[in-house]
C-alpha positions in Angstrom: -13.2 20.2 -36.0 -12.8 16.6 -37.0 -10.0 15.7 -39.3 -10.8 12.7 -41.5 -8.6 9.7 -41.1 -7.6 8.7 -44.5 -7.0 5.1 -45.6 -3.8 4.5 -47.5 -2.2 1.4 -48.7 -3.2 -1.6 -46.6 -0.2 -3.4 -45.1 -0.9 -7.0 -44.1 1.4 -8.5 -41.5 1.3 -12.2 -40.9 1.7 -14.0 -37.6 5.2 -15.1 -38.6 6.2 -11.4 -38.9 4.8 -10.5 -35.5 6.1 -12.2 -32.3 2.8 -12.8 -30.6 4.4 -14.2 -27.5 5.3 -10.7 -26.6 1.6 -10.2 -25.8 1.5 -13.0 -23.2 2.4 -10.8 -20.2 0.0 -8.1 -21.3 -2.8 -10.6 -21.7 -2.0 -12.3 -18.4 -2.1 -8.9 -16.6 -5.4 -7.8 -18.1 -7.3 -11.1 -18.7 -10.7 -11.2 -17.0 -10.5 -7.6 -15.7 -13.4 -5.3 -16.3 -12.6 -2.5 -18.8 -9.5 -4.3 -20.1 -10.1 -3.6 -23.8 -8.4 -0.2 -24.1 -5.3 -1.2 -21.9 -4.9 -4.3 -24.1 -5.1 -2.3 -27.3 -2.7 0.3 -25.9 -0.2 -2.3 -24.8 -0.3 -4.1 -28.1 0.3 -0.8 -29.9 3.2 0.1 -27.6 4.8 -3.2 -28.5 4.4 -3.2 -32.2 4.0 0.5 -33.0 0.5 -0.3 -34.4 -2.0 -3.1 -33.8 -1.5 -5.9 -36.3 -4.5 -8.2 -37.1 -2.8 -11.2 -35.6 -2.6 -9.3 -32.3 -6.3 -8.6 -32.4 -7.0 -12.3 -33.1 -4.8 -13.5 -30.2 -6.3 -11.0 -27.7 -9.8 -11.9 -28.9 -9.2 -15.7 -28.6 -7.5 -15.5 -25.2 -9.6 -12.8 -23.5 -13.0 -13.7 -25.1 -13.5 -10.2 -26.6 -15.3 -10.3 -29.9 -13.2 -9.0 -32.8 -16.0 -6.7 -33.8 -15.8 -5.0 -30.4 -12.1 -4.6 -30.6 -12.1 -3.1 -34.1 -15.0 -0.9 -33.1 -12.9 0.6 -30.3 -9.7 0.7 -32.3 -11.3 2.6 -35.2 -13.3 5.0 -33.0 -10.3 6.4 -31.1 -7.7 8.2 -33.1 -4.9 7.0 -30.8 -5.0 3.5 -32.3 -3.2 2.6 -35.5 -4.0 -0.4 -37.7 -1.0 0.0 -39.9 2.7 0.6 -39.4 3.8 4.2 -39.0 7.1 6.0 -39.5 9.8 6.5 -36.9 8.9 10.2 -36.9 5.3 11.3 -36.9 4.7 14.8 -38.4 1.5 16.3 -37.0 0.3 19.5 -38.7 -2.3 21.4 -36.8 -5.4 22.4 -38.7 -7.2 24.0 -35.7 -8.8 27.4 -36.2 -5.7 29.6 -35.5 -3.5 27.4 -37.7 -6.2 27.1 -40.4 -6.4 30.9 -40.6 -2.6 31.2 -40.8 -2.6 28.8 -43.8 -1.8 25.4 -42.3 -3.0 23.9 -45.6 0.2 25.3 -47.3 2.3 23.4 -44.8 0.6 20.1 -45.3 0.7 20.5 -49.1 4.4 21.4 -49.0 5.2 18.4 -46.9 3.1 16.1 -49.1 5.0 17.3 -52.1 8.4 17.0 -50.5 7.9 13.5 -49.0 5.7 12.3 -51.9 3.0 11.0 -49.5 -0.6 12.1 -48.7 -2.0 13.0 -45.3 -2.3 9.8 -43.3 0.4 8.0 -45.2 3.9 6.8 -44.4 7.0 7.2 -46.5 8.3 4.0 -48.2 11.3 4.0 -45.9 9.0 4.2 -42.9 10.8 7.2 -41.6 8.0 9.8 -41.7 4.2 9.6 -41.2 2.1 12.7 -42.0 -1.0 13.5 -40.0 -3.4 16.4 -39.9 -4.7 17.0 -36.4 -7.5 19.2 -35.0 -5.3 21.0 -32.5 -1.9 20.9 -30.9 -2.7 23.5 -28.3 -0.1 26.0 -29.5 -2.4 28.6 -31.0 0.0 31.5 -30.3 2.6 29.8 -32.5 0.2 29.2 -35.5 0.7 27.7 -37.9 2.3 24.8 -36.0 3.6 21.3 -36.6 5.0 18.7 -34.2 7.5 16.1 -35.0 7.9 13.3 -32.5 7.1 15.6 -29.6 9.1 18.7 -30.8 7.0 21.7 -31.7 7.7 24.1 -34.5 5.7 27.3 -34.9 5.2 30.4 -37.1 5.9 28.2 -40.1 5.7 28.5 -43.9 5.6 25.5 -46.2 9.2 26.0 -47.1 10.3 26.3 -43.5 8.5 23.0 -42.6 10.2 21.2 -45.5 13.6 22.5 -44.4 13.0 21.3 -40.9 12.1 17.8 -42.1 15.1 17.6 -44.4 17.4 18.6 -41.5 15.9 15.9 -39.3 16.5 13.3 -42.0 20.1 14.5 -42.5 20.8 14.4 -38.7 19.4 10.9 -38.5 21.8 9.7 -41.3 24.8 11.1 -39.4 
C-alpha cells in the first residue's frame, strides 16, 4: 500500500535563515566519495530537520551533484523532507490491519482537533501528521506513533486525548 505524500503550504527558507556553514564538515567528509548523495541528504536533514533549498544548492555546488539528481532522490524516498516539520511527528498506520480497524477515524479526528490535513504541520510547528503504510504493530491495530512512542487499540477520541496530554505535558 502506498500512501500519497500530500503537498501543503510551501515554506521558503532563505540562505540567511539557514546556517550553511554547518554543512561544511558533512561535505568535507563525503565529497568525492562514491554513493555520497544519500549520506549528504541524510546529514543535511539531521542538521536542519528537513532539507532546505539553500542546502541543496550548496551541496550541489561543492560536490558537483546536479540539483535534478538530488531532488530526484529526495522526492523518491519518503525519509526525506523538503519542508519544516513539527517537534512531534504523529504517524497513523493505514496498513491492512489498521485500515480494517478504522484508522481513517483516527486520522480524521486528529485532523479536526489540530486543524491540519494529512502531511501538514501545525502553525506552532509542534505537530506534524503523517499517514504511513505500516508501523509493524498489527496486533495493536489501529495504531499511531508519536515521536517513537506507540499507542494501540485506539479510537479517534482516544488519539485526540493522547495528543492533548502530550501538548499539556510539554507546556509544563
